[in-house]
N, C-alpha and C positions, 0 to 999 in steps of 0.2 A: 257496700254500695258506693260509699264516698271514696274509698281506696281505689276502686276500679276506674271511676271517672278521672281521678287524678292521674293515673297511668296513661289513659288514653289521651288526655290533654297534653301530656308530656312528650308523646311520640313526635308530633310535628316539630317541636322545638329541637329535638335531636337530629331529625332529618335536615332541618334548615341549617344547623350548624355544620353538618357533614358536607352539604352542598357548598356552603360558603367557603369551607376550607379547600375543597376541590377546585373551586373557581379561582382562589388565590393562587394555588399551585400553577394552574394553567396560565393565568395572566403573567405571572413572574417567569414562567418557563421552567424547564427541567435542567438540572445540572449536567454539564458535558465537559469534555476536554478535546482540544484540537491536537491531532498528532500527524506526523508525516505518514504518507501512504506507503512508504517503503524505507526501511533502514538496512544498509548494506555494510557488513564488515568485510572490506575488500582484502583479499588475500592473493596468493600466488598458486598457480597450478603446479609449479616446479620450485624446488628449493634454489636458493641463490643469494648472492650479496647485492644489496641495493646500490645501484650506481647513481641513480638520479630520481628525485622526487619533483615532479613538474607542477604541482599545486600545493597550496597551503590552506590552513583553516579559513573558512569564509568564502573561498573561491566558488564561483558558479562553474558548473561543469555540464558537458553535453554527452549523451550516449555515444560511445565509441572513441571518445577523447583519450589520448595517451596520458596516463597519470603517473606511471612508475616504469622505470627501465632498470632491469637487473643486469649485472655484469654478464656480458655475452661474447667475450673475446674467443673462448674455445669453440662455442657454437657457430660463430660467424666464420672462423677459419675452416671449420668442417664443412659448412655450407658452400663456401667459395671453392673448396677443393672438389666437392661433388658436382658443383655447377660446371667446373672445368671438364670433368669426366663426361658429363652429360653432353656438353658442346662438342667434345671430341667424338663421342659415339654418334651424334647426329651427322657430323661431317663424314665419318667413316661409312655409315649406312648409305648416305647419299652417293658417295664415290663408288661403293660396291654395287649399288643398284644400277648405276650408269654402266659399269663393266658388264653386269649381267645382261643388261638390254642389248649389249653388243656381242653377247655370247662369248665373253672372254673369261668368265668364271662360272663355276657350277652354282646351282641353286643352294647347296648346302652352305656356302660362304655368305650368301645374302641372308639366309635364315639365321645364321649365327650372329651376324651383325645386327639384325633386327631385334634379337633376343637381348643382346648387350645394350642396345639403345633403350629398351623398355626397363631393364634393370637400373641403368644409370638415371633415367627419368624418375623412377620411383624413389631411388635414394636421395636424389636432389630435392624432390618435393617433400620428403620426410624431413630433411635437414632444414628446409625453409620453415616448416611447421614447428620444429623444436626451437628455432631461433625466434619465431614470432611469440612463443610463450614466454620469452624473456621480456616482452613488452606488455605491460598490463594496462587495459583500457577500462573506462567507466562503463558499467552495465546500465546506468540510468542517467536521465537528466536531473540535476539536483545541485546540492551544495555539499562541500567538504565541511564536516563539523569537528573532525579530530584526526591528527596525524599521530600514529602510535609507534612508528619506527622512523629511523633517520638514515640518510645515505651512509654506507659503510657497514650497516648492521645486516646480519644474515637472517633471511626469512625462511621459515620451515612451514609450519601449519598455522602460526599466529597471524592475525590480521595486521595489515599495514596501515590502513586508515578507515575511518567511518564516514559513509555518505548517507545523505537522506534525500528522498524525493519529496518535494513540497508542492507539486502540482500533478494530480489533485491532492488535497488534504483529506484526512479521515476525521470525522467528528464522532467520538464514541460516547454513547449515552446509556446509562443504567436506569431502567424504568420499572415501575411497580407492576406486579403480575396483573393487576386490574386493567392494564392497558393492552393485554394480549388480544390480538385480533383487531384493535383499533388502528394500528399503524401497519402499513403493508410496503413492501419493496416497490419503489417507483413513486411513492408519495413525496410531496415537496415538504421542505422544512426551512425555517429561518433561524439563523444562528447569530447570536449577539455576543461577540467576545468581550472579555473584561477589559477594563482601562489598561493602557491608554488607547487601545484601538477603538474607534468610534464607528457607529453604523451597524447595519445588519447585512448578512450575506445569505443568499438563497442557495440551498443544496438539494440533493435527491437522496432518498433512503435507498441503500443498496443491500443491506443485510438486516434481517429481523430474526433473531434467535428463536428457535422453536422449543427451546429447553429452558424451563424456569428454575432458577437456583432455589431449592427448597429451604435453605438456611435463611436467606435474605428476602425471599419472596419477590425476586426481581429477574429481569432478563435484559439482554443487550440489544442495542440498535446501532447501526453504523450509517452515517450520512457522508456522502461524498461532495466536496466543495472544489470547484475549479479555482486555480490560483496561479494563472499563467504568468502574471507579472510579479509574483512573489510578494504581494502587498500585505498578505496575512501570514504572520509567523506561526510556527507550531509551538506546542507546549502551553498555550493559553487555556485557562478555564473559560467557560461560556455558559450561555443559557440558550435553549432551543425550544421552539414550538413547531408542531407538526400540522400539516395541512394535506388535503387530498390531492389527487392528480389534476383535477379540474378546478371547480370553484373552491375558493378557500373555505375550509370548514374546520373548526376546532376539533382535534382528535386527542386531546389531552385527558387527564384523569376524569374531568367533568363528564365527558362523553360516556364513560363507562359506568358512572354512578350518578344517575339523575334523581333528583328529589321528588317527592310526591307532587301531583298536579296541584296548582294553586287553588282551583275550585274546591278541592276536598279539604284544604287547610282550615278555612273558617268553620266548617261544620264540626270539626273536632274541637276547635278552640272555643266554640260556644256551648259545648256540653257543660252542664252544671248539675250538681247534686240537688235532690229535693230537700227541702228544709226538714230538719230533724224534729219530730213530734215530741 
């Protein structure tokens, strides 16, 4: 009888310890890391020799901005030649159309001239596209973080430089399986980066993994942070807390593991064994 009472009296103490631990994790926030939303290994669609690199490490870049030019002397000469043929074919078709309207030449000659014009136009447009591929543009707004090749080097399939997109930023969080279902896409979150960055940043949950890693008992969550002025660098560790879409409400580990009601705790604590006769 005495042993049974001692076990019952110990239960609330264990529960209180678990709740206190969960609360401390929630108050401190969950560990996270801030990463670029996109990392691009910029390459070339065609092989060639690098003629000019127009940006360097640390430069801000815009989508569509010219970053690299490959040697294009041969392609440019080909394009100019086909452009001249195209212009000649246009003038020839215009001249023969005028003669046909005056009934001076048969229909066959006009048809032949029109066919030659279409072929010349197609060849010229293809030559323009080939020449354009010798100019490499940025696919994103972002920053150059690394130059891997230099002017004069030949590019095949290897990347020329590395670019990152820093707006938005992605905050990656690994959370315990006990939080499954407590955080949903669209929820708000506050992110506190490590020193020397001060303050908190508000983001939105965009991805919640539906698969829990069995080995670690965790799953991943992604938060998106706007960073239009690039005031927040990537690569920092951080702490994150989750809130709902509307009124702020804690959705950390404590919400998934509530302790016993306070009213029930004194009843268990006041149990005592009858005196031994």
